[in-house]
All heavy atoms as a GROMACS GRO file, in nm:
protein
  456
    1MET      N    1   3.701  -3.395   3.176
    1MET     CA    2   3.762  -3.380   3.305
    1MET      C    3   3.680  -3.279   3.385
    1MET      O    4   3.630  -3.181   3.333
    1MET     CB    5   3.908  -3.343   3.282
    1MET     CG    6   3.970  -3.248   3.371
    1MET     SD    7   4.144  -3.208   3.337
    1MET     CE    8   4.206  -3.345   3.248
    2VAL      N    9   3.667  -3.304   3.513
    2VAL     CA   10   3.582  -3.224   3.600
    2VAL      C   11   3.633  -3.080   3.609
    2VAL      O   12   3.555  -2.985   3.612
    2VAL     CB   13   3.571  -3.288   3.740
    2VAL    CG1   14   3.482  -3.206   3.830
    2VAL    CG2   15   3.515  -3.429   3.728
    3ALA      N   16   3.762  -3.062   3.610
    3ALA     CA   17   3.819  -2.926   3.619
    3ALA      C   18   3.782  -2.844   3.496
    3ALA      O   19   3.755  -2.725   3.507
    3ALA     CB   20   3.970  -2.933   3.634
    4ASP      N   21   3.778  -2.907   3.379
    4ASP     CA   22   3.737  -2.837   3.258
    4ASP      C   23   3.590  -2.795   3.268
    4ASP      O   24   3.553  -2.685   3.225
    4ASP     CB   25   3.756  -2.924   3.134
    4ASP     CG   26   3.902  -2.939   3.095
    4ASP    OD1   27   3.979  -2.843   3.115
    4ASP    OD2   28   3.937  -3.047   3.044
    5LEU      N   29   3.508  -2.882   3.323
    5LEU     CA   30   3.366  -2.848   3.340
    5LEU      C   31   3.350  -2.731   3.437
    5LEU      O   32   3.268  -2.642   3.415
    5LEU     CB   33   3.288  -2.969   3.390
    5LEU     CG   34   3.278  -3.087   3.295
    5LEU    CD1   35   3.212  -3.206   3.365
    5LEU    CD2   36   3.201  -3.049   3.170
    6ALA      N   37   3.430  -2.730   3.542
    6ALA     CA   38   3.425  -2.620   3.637
    6ALA      C   39   3.465  -2.489   3.571
    6ALA      O   40   3.400  -2.385   3.590
    6ALA     CB   41   3.515  -2.649   3.757
    7LEU      N   42   3.571  -2.492   3.492
    7LEU     CA   43   3.616  -2.372   3.422
    7LEU      C   44   3.510  -2.325   3.323
    7LEU      O   45   3.482  -2.205   3.314
    7LEU     CB   46   3.748  -2.400   3.351
    7LEU     CG   47   3.816  -2.281   3.283
    7LEU    CD1   48   3.840  -2.168   3.382
    7LEU    CD2   49   3.946  -2.326   3.220
    8SER      N   50   3.448  -2.417   3.253
    8SER     CA   51   3.342  -2.382   3.158
    8SER      C   52   3.224  -2.316   3.230
    8SER      O   53   3.170  -2.216   3.183
    8SER     CB   54   3.297  -2.507   3.084
    8SER     OG   55   3.189  -2.478   2.999
    9ALA      N   56   3.184  -2.373   3.342
    9ALA     CA   57   3.073  -2.315   3.419
    9ALA      C   58   3.107  -2.174   3.466
    9ALA      O   59   3.023  -2.083   3.461
    9ALA     CB   60   3.038  -2.404   3.537
   10ALA      N   61   3.230  -2.154   3.509
   10ALA     CA   62   3.272  -2.022   3.557
   10ALA      C   63   3.270  -1.920   3.445
   10ALA      O   64   3.229  -1.805   3.466
   10ALA     CB   65   3.410  -2.030   3.620
   11THR      N   66   3.314  -1.958   3.326
   11THR     CA   67   3.316  -1.863   3.215
   11THR      C   68   3.175  -1.828   3.169
   11THR      O   69   3.154  -1.724   3.108
   11THR     CB   70   3.399  -1.915   3.096
   11THR    OG1   71   3.347  -2.039   3.052
   11THR    CG2   72   3.544  -1.931   3.134
   12ARG      N   73   3.078  -1.915   3.202
   12ARG     CA   74   2.937  -1.886   3.173
   12ARG      C   75   2.870  -1.813   3.290
   12ARG      O   76   2.749  -1.795   3.291
   12ARG     CB   77   2.860  -2.015   3.143
   12ARG     CG   78   2.898  -2.082   3.015
   12ARG     CD   79   2.805  -2.198   2.981
   12ARG     NE   80   2.760  -2.276   3.094
   12ARG     CZ   81   2.820  -2.383   3.145
   12ARG    NH1   82   2.934  -2.425   3.093
   12ARG    NH2   83   2.769  -2.448   3.248
   13SER      N   84   2.950  -1.775   3.388
   13SER     CA   85   2.903  -1.706   3.509
   13SER      C   86   2.811  -1.791   3.595
   13SER      O   87   2.732  -1.737   3.672
   13SER     CB   88   2.835  -1.573   3.473
   13SER     OG   89   2.925  -1.488   3.408
   14ASP      N   90   2.822  -1.921   3.583
   14ASP     CA   91   2.747  -2.012   3.670
   14ASP      C   92   2.838  -2.048   3.787
   14ASP      O   93   2.893  -2.157   3.796
   14ASP     CB   94   2.705  -2.138   3.591
   14ASP     CG   95   2.611  -2.227   3.668
   14ASP    OD1   96   2.588  -2.200   3.789
   14ASP    OD2   97   2.561  -2.324   3.609
   15VAL      N   98   2.853  -1.952   3.876
   15VAL     CA   99   2.950  -1.962   3.985
   15VAL      C  100   2.916  -2.076   4.080
   15VAL      O  101   3.006  -2.146   4.126
   15VAL     CB  102   2.961  -1.827   4.060
   15VAL    CG1  103   3.054  -1.838   4.179
   15VAL    CG2  104   3.006  -1.718   3.965
   16ASP      N  105   2.789  -2.095   4.108
   16ASP     CA  106   2.752  -2.203   4.200
   16ASP      C  107   2.791  -2.339   4.144
   16ASP      O  108   2.847  -2.423   4.216
   16ASP     CB  109   2.601  -2.200   4.229
   16ASP     CG  110   2.560  -2.080   4.313
   16ASP    OD1  111   2.645  -2.028   4.388
   16ASP    OD2  112   2.444  -2.037   4.302
   17ARG      N  113   2.763  -2.361   4.016
   17ARG     CA  114   2.799  -2.489   3.954
   17ARG      C  115   2.952  -2.504   3.946
   17ARG      O  116   3.006  -2.611   3.970
   17ARG     CB  117   2.737  -2.500   3.815
   17ARG     CG  118   2.764  -2.631   3.746
   17ARG     CD  119   2.695  -2.746   3.816
   17ARG     NE  120   2.719  -2.870   3.742
   17ARG     CZ  121   2.734  -2.986   3.800
   17ARG    NH1  122   2.723  -2.999   3.930
   17ARG    NH2  123   2.757  -3.094   3.728
   18ALA      N  124   3.020  -2.395   3.914
   18ALA     CA  125   3.167  -2.399   3.910
   18ALA      C  126   3.223  -2.435   4.046
   18ALA      O  127   3.317  -2.514   4.056
   18ALA     CB  128   3.222  -2.265   3.863
   19ASP      N  129   3.164  -2.380   4.151
   19ASP     CA  130   3.209  -2.411   4.286
   19ASP      C  131   3.188  -2.559   4.319
   19ASP      O  132   3.276  -2.624   4.374
   19ASP     CB  133   3.134  -2.323   4.386
   19ASP     CG  134   3.188  -2.338   4.527
   19ASP    OD1  135   3.303  -2.298   4.551
   19ASP    OD2  136   3.115  -2.392   4.612
   20GLU      N  137   3.072  -2.612   4.282
   20GLU     CA  138   3.043  -2.754   4.307
   20GLU      C  139   3.143  -2.843   4.234
   20GLU      O  140   3.197  -2.939   4.291
   20GLU     CB  141   2.902  -2.789   4.260
   20GLU     CG  142   2.791  -2.726   4.340
   20GLU     CD  143   2.655  -2.745   4.273
   20GLU    OE1  144   2.646  -2.817   4.171
   20GLU    OE2  145   2.558  -2.686   4.323
   21LEU      N  146   3.167  -2.812   4.108
   21LEU     CA  147   3.258  -2.894   4.027
   21LEU      C  148   3.402  -2.882   4.076
   21LEU      O  149   3.477  -2.980   4.078
   21LEU     CB  150   3.247  -2.856   3.880
   21LEU     CG  151   3.114  -2.895   3.813
   21LEU    CD1  152   3.098  -2.824   3.681
   21LEU    CD2  153   3.108  -3.046   3.795
   22ALA      N  154   3.441  -2.761   4.116
   22ALA     CA  155   3.577  -2.742   4.166
   22ALA      C  156   3.597  -2.820   4.296
   22ALA      O  157   3.704  -2.878   4.318
   22ALA     CB  158   3.605  -2.594   4.189
   23ALA      N  159   3.494  -2.824   4.380
   23ALA     CA  160   3.503  -2.901   4.504
   23ALA      C  161   3.523  -3.049   4.474
   23ALA      O  162   3.591  -3.120   4.548
   23ALA     CB  163   3.378  -2.880   4.588
   24GLU      N  164   3.465  -3.096   4.366
   24GLU     CA  165   3.482  -3.235   4.325
   24GLU      C  166   3.618  -3.258   4.260
   24GLU      O  167   3.682  -3.361   4.280
   24GLU     CB  168   3.370  -3.272   4.227
   24GLU     CG  169   3.367  -3.415   4.184
   24GLU     CD  170   3.251  -3.444   4.089
   24GLU    OE1  171   3.150  -3.374   4.092
   24GLU    OE2  172   3.266  -3.540   4.011
   25ALA      N  173   3.663  -3.161   4.181
   25ALA     CA  174   3.787  -3.176   4.104
   25ALA      C  175   3.913  -3.163   4.189
   25ALA      O  176   4.013  -3.230   4.162
   25ALA     CB  177   3.792  -3.074   3.991
   26LEU      N  178   3.909  -3.078   4.288
   26LEU     CA  179   4.030  -3.050   4.367
   26LEU      C  180   4.091  -3.175   4.431
   26LEU      O  181   4.210  -3.202   4.411
   26LEU     CB  182   4.001  -2.942   4.471
   26LEU     CG  183   4.119  -2.900   4.558
   26LEU    CD1  184   4.234  -2.850   4.472
   26LEU    CD2  185   4.074  -2.794   4.656
   27PRO      N  186   4.014  -3.254   4.506
   27PRO     CA  187   4.079  -3.371   4.567
   27PRO      C  188   4.127  -3.473   4.463
   27PRO      O  189   4.227  -3.540   4.483
   27PRO     CB  190   3.970  -3.432   4.657
   27PRO     CG  191   3.845  -3.362   4.626
   27PRO     CD  192   3.877  -3.239   4.548
   28LEU      N  193   4.056  -3.482   4.352
   28LEU     CA  194   4.100  -3.574   4.246
   28LEU      C  195   4.233  -3.530   4.188
   28LEU      O  196   4.323  -3.610   4.167
   28LEU     CB  197   3.996  -3.581   4.135
   28LEU     CG  198   3.862  -3.645   4.171
   28LEU    CD1  199   3.762  -3.626   4.057
   28LEU    CD2  200   3.880  -3.792   4.201
   29ALA      N  201   4.245  -3.401   4.160
   29ALA     CA  202   4.368  -3.348   4.100
   29ALA      C  203   4.487  -3.365   4.194
   29ALA      O  204   4.596  -3.399   4.151
   29ALA     CB  205   4.350  -3.201   4.065
   30VAL      N  206   4.464  -3.344   4.322
   30VAL     CA  207   4.572  -3.358   4.420
   30VAL      C  208   4.609  -3.504   4.438
   30VAL      O  209   4.727  -3.539   4.442
   30VAL     CB  210   4.531  -3.293   4.554
   30VAL    CG1  211   4.632  -3.325   4.662
   30VAL    CG2  212   4.516  -3.143   4.537
   31ARG      N  213   4.508  -3.589   4.448
   31ARG     CA  214   4.533  -3.730   4.476
   31ARG      C  215   4.612  -3.798   4.364
   31ARG      O  216   4.703  -3.875   4.388
   31ARG     CB  217   4.402  -3.804   4.500
   31ARG     CG  218   4.422  -3.950   4.537
   31ARG     CD  219   4.295  -4.021   4.582
   31ARG     NE  220   4.190  -4.011   4.484
   31ARG     CZ  221   4.067  -3.967   4.508
   31ARG    NH1  222   4.033  -3.927   4.628
   31ARG    NH2  223   3.975  -3.963   4.414
   32ILE      N  224   4.576  -3.767   4.238
   32ILE     CA  225   4.645  -3.834   4.127
   32ILE      C  226   4.753  -3.746   4.066
   32ILE      O  227   4.815  -3.784   3.967
   32ILE     CB  228   4.545  -3.879   4.018
   32ILE    CG1  229   4.473  -3.760   3.956
   32ILE    CG2  230   4.447  -3.979   4.074
   32ILE    CD1  231   4.388  -3.795   3.837
   33GLU      N  232   4.775  -3.629   4.126
   33GLU     CA  233   4.877  -3.536   4.078
   33GLU      C  234   4.865  -3.510   3.929
   33GLU      O  235   4.964  -3.514   3.855
   33GLU     CB  236   5.017  -3.585   4.116
   33GLU     CG  237   5.040  -3.594   4.264
   33GLU     CD  238   5.179  -3.636   4.300
   33GLU    OE1  239   5.268  -3.637   4.214
   33GLU    OE2  240   5.200  -3.668   4.417
   34ALA      N  241   4.743  -3.485   3.886
   34ALA     CA  242   4.716  -3.459   3.745
   34ALA      C  243   4.750  -3.313   3.715
   34ALA      O  244   4.675  -3.222   3.751
   34ALA     CB  245   4.570  -3.488   3.712
   35SER      N  246   4.862  -3.291   3.650
   35SER     CA  247   4.907  -3.154   3.627
   35SER      C  248   4.811  -3.076   3.539
   35SER      O  249   4.792  -2.956   3.560
   35SER     CB  250   5.047  -3.152   3.568
   35SER     OG  251   5.050  -3.218   3.444
   36LEU      N  252   4.748  -3.139   3.442
   36LEU     CA  253   4.652  -3.069   3.357
   36LEU      C  254   4.532  -3.024   3.440
   36LEU      O  255   4.487  -2.910   3.427
   36LEU     CB  256   4.606  -3.158   3.241
   36LEU     CG  257   4.506  -3.096   3.145
   36LEU    CD1  258   4.562  -2.968   3.083
   36LEU    CD2  259   4.468  -3.196   3.036
   37ALA      N  260   4.482  -3.110   3.525
   37ALA     CA  261   4.370  -3.073   3.611
   37ALA      C  262   4.410  -2.960   3.706
   37ALA      O  263   4.333  -2.867   3.729
   37ALA     CB  264   4.321  -3.194   3.690
   38GLN      N  265   4.530  -2.968   3.760
   38GLN     CA  266   4.577  -2.861   3.849
   38GLN      C  267   4.589  -2.729   3.774
   38GLN      O  268   4.554  -2.624   3.827
   38GLN     CB  269   4.709  -2.901   3.913
   38GLN     CG  270   4.693  -3.016   4.010
   38GLN     CD  271   4.824  -3.073   4.059
   38GLN    OE1  272   4.931  -3.035   4.013
   38GLN    NE2  273   4.817  -3.165   4.153
   39ASP      N  274   4.635  -2.734   3.649
   39ASP     CA  275   4.642  -2.612   3.568
   39ASP      C  276   4.503  -2.553   3.545
   39ASP      O  277   4.484  -2.432   3.553
   39ASP     CB  278   4.708  -2.640   3.433
   39ASP     CG  279   4.856  -2.670   3.444
   39ASP    OD1  280   4.916  -2.642   3.550
   39ASP    OD2  281   4.912  -2.723   3.345
   40ARG      N  282   4.405  -2.640   3.515
   40ARG     CA  283   4.268  -2.592   3.493
   40ARG      C  284   4.209  -2.531   3.619
   40ARG      O  285   4.141  -2.429   3.615
   40ARG     CB  286   4.177  -2.705   3.446
   40ARG     CG  287   4.208  -2.759   3.310
   40ARG     CD  288   4.184  -2.651   3.202
   40ARG     NE  289   4.188  -2.710   3.071
   40ARG     CZ  290   4.297  -2.726   2.999
   40ARG    NH1  291   4.413  -2.686   3.046
   40ARG    NH2  292   4.293  -2.780   2.880
   41LEU      N  293   4.238  -2.592   3.733
   41LEU     CA  294   4.188  -2.537   3.859
   41LEU      C  295   4.252  -2.403   3.890
   41LEU      O  296   4.188  -2.314   3.944
   41LEU     CB  297   4.210  -2.638   3.972
   41LEU     CG  298   4.122  -2.762   3.966
   41LEU    CD1  299   4.169  -2.864   4.069
   41LEU    CD2  300   3.976  -2.728   3.986
   42TRP      N  301   4.378  -2.388   3.854
   42TRP     CA  302   4.444  -2.258   3.872
   42TRP      C  303   4.377  -2.154   3.784
   42TRP      O  304   4.352  -2.041   3.827
   42TRP     CB  305   4.592  -2.268   3.841
   42TRP     CG  306   4.663  -2.140   3.870
   42TRP    CD1  307   4.714  -2.054   3.779
   42TRP    CD2  308   4.685  -2.082   3.997
   42TRP    NE1  309   4.769  -1.945   3.843
   42TRP    CE2  310   4.751  -1.960   3.977
   42TRP    CE3  311   4.655  -2.121   4.126
   42TRP    CZ2  312   4.788  -1.877   4.083
   42TRP    CZ3  313   4.693  -2.038   4.231
   42TRP    CH2  314   4.758  -1.918   4.209
   43GLU      N  315   4.347  -2.189   3.659
   43GLU     CA  316   4.274  -2.097   3.570
   43GLU      C  317   4.140  -2.061   3.631
   43GLU      O  318   4.095  -1.946   3.621
   43GLU     CB  319   4.251  -2.162   3.434
   43GLU     CG  320   4.375  -2.176   3.349
   43GLU     CD  321   4.344  -2.245   3.216
   43GLU    OE1  322   4.244  -2.209   3.151
   43GLU    OE2  323   4.420  -2.337   3.180
   44LEU      N  324   4.074  -2.157   3.692
   44LEU     CA  325   3.944  -2.135   3.752
   44LEU      C  326   3.951  -2.029   3.862
   44LEU      O  327   3.864  -1.944   3.873
   44LEU     CB  328   3.889  -2.266   3.808
   44LEU     CG  329   3.755  -2.261   3.877
   44LEU    CD1  330   3.646  -2.214   3.780
   44LEU    CD2  331   3.719  -2.398   3.933
   45THR      N  332   4.058  -2.030   3.941
   45THR     CA  333   4.069  -1.930   4.048
   45THR      C  334   4.077  -1.789   3.990
   45THR      O  335   4.034  -1.693   4.055
   45THR     CB  336   4.193  -1.953   4.137
   45THR    OG1  337   4.312  -1.939   4.059
   45THR    CG2  338   4.189  -2.088   4.202
   46GLU      N  339   4.128  -1.777   3.869
   46GLU     CA  340   4.138  -1.646   3.806
   46GLU      C  341   4.006  -1.601   3.746
   46GLU      O  342   3.982  -1.482   3.729
   46GLU     CB  343   4.248  -1.648   3.701
   46GLU     CG  344   4.384  -1.674   3.760
   46GLU     CD  345   4.493  -1.695   3.656
   46GLU    OE1  346   4.462  -1.693   3.536
   46GLU    OE2  347   4.608  -1.713   3.696
   47VAL      N  348   3.916  -1.695   3.713
   47VAL     CA  349   3.789  -1.663   3.650
   47VAL      C  350   3.680  -1.636   3.754
   47VAL      O  351   3.597  -1.548   3.736
   47VAL     CB  352   3.744  -1.778   3.556
   47VAL    CG1  353   3.606  -1.754   3.502
   47VAL    CG2  354   3.843  -1.793   3.442
   48LEU      N  355   3.682  -1.712   3.864
   48LEU     CA  356   3.578  -1.695   3.966
   48LEU      C  357   3.597  -1.561   4.037
   48LEU      O  358   3.710  -1.516   4.059
   48LEU     CB  359   3.585  -1.808   4.068
   48LEU     CG  360   3.541  -1.945   4.018
   48LEU    CD1  361   3.567  -2.049   4.126
   48LEU    CD2  362   3.395  -1.945   3.980
   49PRO      N  363   3.485  -1.499   4.076
   49PRO     CA  364   3.497  -1.371   4.146
   49PRO      C  365   3.558  -1.388   4.284
   49PRO      O  366   3.544  -1.493   4.346
   49PRO     CB  367   3.351  -1.324   4.157
   49PRO     CG  368   3.269  -1.447   4.143
   49PRO     CD  369   3.348  -1.541   4.058
   50GLN      N  370   3.627  -1.285   4.328
   50GLN     CA  371   3.680  -1.284   4.464
   50GLN      C  372   3.562  -1.270   4.559
   50GLN      O  373   3.468  -1.198   4.531
   50GLN     CB  374   3.773  -1.163   4.483
   50GLN     CG  375   3.892  -1.160   4.392
   50GLN     CD  376   4.002  -1.253   4.440
   50GLN    OE1  377   4.014  -1.281   4.556
   50GLN    NE2  378   4.080  -1.302   4.347
   51ASP      N  379   3.566  -1.340   4.671
   51ASP     CA  380   3.460  -1.322   4.769
   51ASP      C  381   3.521  -1.305   4.907
   51ASP      O  382   3.638  -1.277   4.921
   51ASP     CB  383   3.356  -1.434   4.763
   51ASP     CG  384   3.412  -1.572   4.794
   51ASP    OD1  385   3.523  -1.580   4.848
   51ASP    OD2  386   3.344  -1.669   4.764
   52SER      N  387   3.442  -1.327   5.007
   52SER     CA  388   3.484  -1.294   5.143
   52SER      C  389   3.565  -1.404   5.211
   52SER      O  390   3.562  -1.417   5.332
   52SER     CB  391   3.359  -1.265   5.226
   52SER     OG  392   3.275  -1.379   5.229
   53GLY      N  393   3.638  -1.482   5.134
   53GLY     CA  394   3.724  -1.582   5.195
   53GLY      C  395   3.657  -1.714   5.223
   53GLY      O  396   3.702  -1.789   5.308
   54ARG      N  397   3.550  -1.744   5.154
   54ARG     CA  398   3.484  -1.872   5.175
   54ARG      C  399   3.459  -1.938   5.040
   54ARG      O  400   3.469  -1.875   4.937
   54ARG     CB  401   3.353  -1.855   5.251
   54ARG     CG  402   3.259  -1.757   5.184
   54ARG     CD  403   3.139  -1.724   5.274
   54ARG     NE  404   3.062  -1.619   5.211
   54ARG     CZ  405   2.972  -1.639   5.116
   54ARG    NH1  406   2.942  -1.758   5.076
   54ARG    NH2  407   2.908  -1.537   5.065
   55GLY      N  408   3.429  -2.062   5.040
   55GLY     CA  409   3.398  -2.134   4.916
   55GLY      C  410   3.519  -2.202   4.857
   55GLY      O  411   3.633  -2.186   4.900
   56THR      N  412   3.493  -2.278   4.752
   56THR     CA  413   3.598  -2.358   4.690
   56THR      C  414   3.702  -2.270   4.622
   56THR      O  415   3.820  -2.303   4.624
   56THR     CB  416   3.535  -2.455   4.589
   56THR    OG1  417   3.438  -2.534   4.657
   56THR    CG2  418   3.639  -2.547   4.529
   57ALA      N  419   3.661  -2.161   4.560
   57ALA     CA  420   3.759  -2.075   4.494
   57ALA      C  421   3.864  -2.026   4.594
   57ALA      O  422   3.983  -2.024   4.563
   57ALA     CB  423   3.690  -1.955   4.429
   58GLU      N  424   3.822  -1.993   4.713
   58GLU     CA  425   3.917  -1.948   4.814
   58GLU      C  426   4.005  -2.065   4.859
   58GLU      O  427   4.123  -2.047   4.884
   58GLU     CB  428   3.844  -1.886   4.933
   58GLU     CG  429   3.780  -1.754   4.900
   58GLU     CD  430   3.877  -1.651   4.845
   58GLU    OE1  431   3.988  -1.635   4.898
   58GLU    OE2  432   3.844  -1.587   4.744
   59ALA      N  433   3.949  -2.184   4.866
   59ALA     CA  434   4.030  -2.301   4.901
   59ALA      C  435   4.134  -2.329   4.793
   59ALA      O  436   4.246  -2.367   4.824
   59ALA     CB  437   3.940  -2.423   4.920
   60LEU      N  438   4.098  -2.309   4.668
   60LEU     CA  439   4.192  -2.329   4.559
   60LEU      C  440   4.306  -2.229   4.566
   60LEU      O  441   4.421  -2.263   4.541
   60LEU     CB  442   4.122  -2.314   4.422
   60LEU     CG  443   4.024  -2.423   4.384
   60LEU    CD1  444   3.949  -2.380   4.258
   60LEU    CD2  445   4.094  -2.554   4.360
   61ARG      N  446   4.273  -2.107   4.599
   61ARG     CA  447   4.377  -2.004   4.607
   61ARG      C  448   4.474  -2.038   4.718
   61ARG      O  449   4.590  -2.018   4.711
   61ARG     CB  450   4.313  -1.867   4.633
   61ARG     CG  451   4.243  -1.813   4.512
   61ARG     CD  452   4.193  -1.671   4.539
   61ARG     NE  453   4.119  -1.626   4.425
   61ARG     CZ  454   3.988  -1.642   4.406
   61ARG    NH1  455   3.915  -1.698   4.498
   61ARG    NH2  456   3.928  -1.598   4.298
   0.00000   0.00000   0.00000
């Protein structure tokens, strides 16, 4: 699942890749209401660093 890949990238500190994958995973999770994917994306928001209000992590929050 794409959300799992995003979370994995974030835990490896590959923030750019995590952001790309999260951008791909978010509309999929919302469209199909996949609760597991939504849970993974929520975990991702906690792993990614806080920034200045831009990027996919901020959109997830």
